[in-house]
Legacy VTK file of the C-alpha trace (Angstrom):
# vtk DataFile Version 3.0
C-alpha trace
ASCII
DATASET POLYDATA
POINTS 225 float
-53.154 69.014 51.295
-51.810 67.649 47.785
-48.712 65.480 47.805
-45.531 67.198 46.645
-44.771 64.324 44.610
-47.858 64.970 42.508
-46.555 68.392 41.258
-45.196 68.178 37.671
-42.719 70.602 35.964
-43.364 71.265 32.271
-40.733 69.729 30.087
-39.209 73.057 28.911
-38.733 74.069 32.462
-36.885 70.863 33.471
-33.079 70.914 33.836
-31.120 69.066 31.292
-28.591 66.532 32.576
-26.072 67.497 29.970
-25.757 70.949 31.387
-24.309 69.576 34.793
-20.998 68.227 35.727
-22.663 65.974 38.288
-25.267 63.138 37.978
-28.469 65.109 37.865
-30.704 62.161 38.119
-29.196 60.980 41.336
-29.287 64.464 42.787
-32.902 65.012 41.883
-33.844 61.502 43.156
-32.489 62.503 46.596
-34.981 65.284 46.991
-38.062 64.334 48.842
-41.350 66.235 49.603
-42.001 66.831 53.241
-45.371 67.560 54.904
-45.617 68.355 58.627
-48.606 68.707 60.913
-48.331 70.951 64.014
-50.754 71.065 66.889
-53.112 74.124 66.964
-51.947 75.180 70.453
-48.176 75.044 69.457
-46.266 78.237 70.061
-45.519 78.597 66.275
-48.766 77.577 64.974
-50.239 80.998 64.463
-47.096 82.479 62.785
-46.067 79.451 60.760
-49.251 77.501 60.467
-50.363 74.019 61.344
-49.735 72.387 58.006
-46.342 73.026 56.448
-44.968 71.640 53.232
-41.524 71.836 51.640
-38.643 69.693 50.557
-35.679 67.797 52.112
-32.633 66.022 50.796
-31.544 62.389 51.877
-28.023 62.533 53.103
-27.589 59.124 54.471
-28.598 55.614 53.369
-30.446 55.140 56.780
-33.006 57.623 55.813
-31.614 60.772 57.393
-32.999 63.916 55.690
-31.787 67.511 55.795
-34.418 70.159 55.542
-35.332 73.733 56.629
-35.855 73.750 60.334
-39.107 75.839 60.567
-41.012 73.081 58.691
-40.524 70.628 61.479
-40.547 72.904 64.472
-43.117 71.512 67.032
-44.249 68.902 64.367
-46.677 66.371 65.572
-46.566 64.146 62.443
-44.080 64.318 59.497
-44.350 62.501 56.182
-41.688 62.206 53.509
-42.654 61.665 49.785
-39.871 60.300 47.542
-40.041 60.807 43.790
-40.780 57.050 43.585
-42.360 54.783 46.088
-44.984 55.370 49.006
-44.731 58.047 51.549
-42.887 57.377 54.685
-43.584 58.598 58.125
-40.594 60.347 59.954
-39.784 62.194 63.121
-37.759 65.308 63.869
-34.258 64.737 65.178
-32.801 68.383 65.484
-33.119 71.911 64.525
-30.032 74.064 64.481
-30.944 77.710 65.375
-27.863 79.187 63.838
-28.007 77.608 60.316
-31.836 77.245 60.163
-31.265 73.595 59.052
-33.171 70.620 60.475
-32.749 66.806 60.488
-35.530 64.299 60.034
-35.232 60.538 60.322
-37.396 58.300 58.153
-39.150 55.551 60.246
-39.171 53.084 57.342
-37.117 52.406 54.258
-37.204 55.421 52.081
-37.000 54.806 48.325
-34.580 57.520 47.423
-30.649 57.589 47.119
-28.468 59.439 49.495
-26.720 62.591 48.122
-23.061 62.708 49.309
-22.189 65.782 51.171
-19.755 68.276 49.716
-16.811 69.703 51.380
-15.980 73.440 52.062
-12.273 72.194 51.944
-12.765 72.482 48.023
-12.923 76.286 48.329
-9.589 77.870 48.104
-8.110 80.303 50.482
-9.196 83.809 49.545
-12.245 82.747 47.713
-15.445 84.743 48.500
-18.851 83.086 48.551
-21.928 85.320 48.453
-25.351 83.926 49.428
-28.790 85.253 48.594
-31.395 84.660 51.300
-35.071 85.225 50.954
-37.591 84.703 53.828
-34.959 82.751 55.679
-34.330 80.550 52.692
-31.124 80.325 50.646
-32.166 80.933 47.097
-28.888 81.629 45.379
-24.977 81.808 45.660
-21.981 82.945 43.822
-18.376 82.232 44.332
-15.362 84.471 43.363
-11.821 83.153 42.925
-9.172 85.753 42.412
-5.853 84.625 40.940
-2.458 86.206 39.643
-2.031 86.670 35.935
0.998 86.734 33.806
-0.183 89.248 31.301
-1.430 91.758 33.866
0.078 93.253 37.010
-3.268 92.920 38.756
-5.214 89.555 39.505
-8.240 88.492 37.468
-11.398 87.547 39.110
-13.368 84.472 38.063
-17.029 83.765 38.914
-16.416 80.108 39.548
-20.134 79.466 40.681
-23.339 81.122 40.124
-26.577 79.359 41.098
-30.232 80.678 41.489
-33.127 78.622 42.653
-35.328 77.973 39.577
-38.443 79.034 41.492
-36.816 82.467 41.985
-35.222 83.269 38.544
-36.185 86.383 36.976
-36.549 88.232 40.259
-33.082 90.170 39.999
-31.258 87.618 42.425
-28.693 86.565 39.749
-27.953 90.240 38.967
-27.600 91.054 42.688
-25.121 88.264 43.130
-23.067 89.297 40.016
-22.962 92.939 41.367
-21.724 91.731 44.849
-19.056 89.569 43.191
-18.044 92.518 40.997
-17.773 94.825 44.019
-15.657 92.350 45.827
-13.348 92.062 42.655
-12.989 95.829 42.531
-12.076 95.934 46.189
-9.293 93.347 45.432
-8.153 95.638 42.450
-8.784 92.719 40.009
-8.144 93.805 36.339
-11.129 91.963 34.983
-14.095 89.696 35.873
-14.833 86.655 33.825
-16.638 83.310 33.760
-16.993 80.286 31.565
-20.152 78.534 30.447
-21.194 75.799 27.896
-21.829 76.796 24.425
-25.276 75.290 24.405
-26.504 77.346 27.377
-27.966 80.178 25.352
-30.232 81.337 28.212
-27.226 81.646 30.538
-25.269 83.638 27.898
-28.105 86.043 27.352
-28.205 86.695 31.274
-24.420 87.458 31.185
-24.877 89.945 28.487
-27.676 91.635 30.365
-25.481 92.046 33.562
-22.718 93.620 31.475
-20.395 90.733 30.616
-19.052 90.435 27.037
-18.192 87.355 25.069
-14.517 87.674 24.267
-13.506 84.142 23.017
-13.951 80.533 22.804
-13.026 77.932 25.362
-11.311 74.770 24.434
-11.200 71.711 26.747
-9.875 68.161 27.006
-11.117 65.716 29.498
-8.360 63.874 31.371
-8.523 60.384 32.706
LINES 1 226
225 0 1 2 3 4 5 6 7 8 9 10 11 12 13 14 15 16 17 18 19 20 21 22 23 24 25 26 27 28 29 30 31 32 33 34 35 36 37 38 39 40 41 42 43 44 45 46 47 48 49 50 51 52 53 54 55 56 57 58 59 60 61 62 63 64 65 66 67 68 69 70 71 72 73 74 75 76 77 78 79 80 81 82 83 84 85 86 87 88 89 90 91 92 93 94 95 96 97 98 99 100 101 102 103 104 105 106 107 108 109 110 111 112 113 114 115 116 117 118 119 120 121 122 123 124 125 126 127 128 129 130 131 132 133 134 135 136 137 138 139 140 141 142 143 144 145 146 147 148 149 150 151 152 153 154 155 156 157 158 159 160 161 162 163 164 165 166 167 168 169 170 171 172 173 174 175 176 177 178 179 180 181 182 183 184 185 186 187 188 189 190 191 192 193 194 195 196 197 198 199 200 201 202 203 204 205 206 207 208 209 210 211 212 213 214 215 216 217 218 219 220 221 222 223 224
């Protein structure tokens, strides 16, 4: 089985750090390849296979990795491949049946930074988050935030987050997420649906036009210390 770290992404398909508000290099560096071997007589071997490959994210400096649980179910051996450095053997710690996530512990030093965990506390009361799931894998999400307006009697709905996994773009997932957010906004009797995007993101702007959004103005910003 080829190592996941050997896979290369064409330059034109690679994300640009300037398009994101976080340190993309650190985030990408925390992603590791994962390969697992399962005994042939294991209960899940026939359905899920005896050789499984995917990815995980380092979430602690100790080498704790968050991954998709089915990859490590009944695993006999697990190897983690960071973007830089040699592969490291690991073992499965836990598999949460409710969320589908699994935890893996590296058995040696893993040459990859830990990605800080976010907090659901940042979501405001009343926000709606829609998640797209394909084959038990989260492939996209959208967040709606409705707020009162001075100029209208009804609230306005903002798409404050819209993300689709790069490997599943062009499959209608983004459109479905926008439609779900629009349906929720109509349920809340919002007067309009809007979002903001960087001027340089022409591909995103073209998508927004295709799903029925119109360009109505220019955003001005100032970074505050």
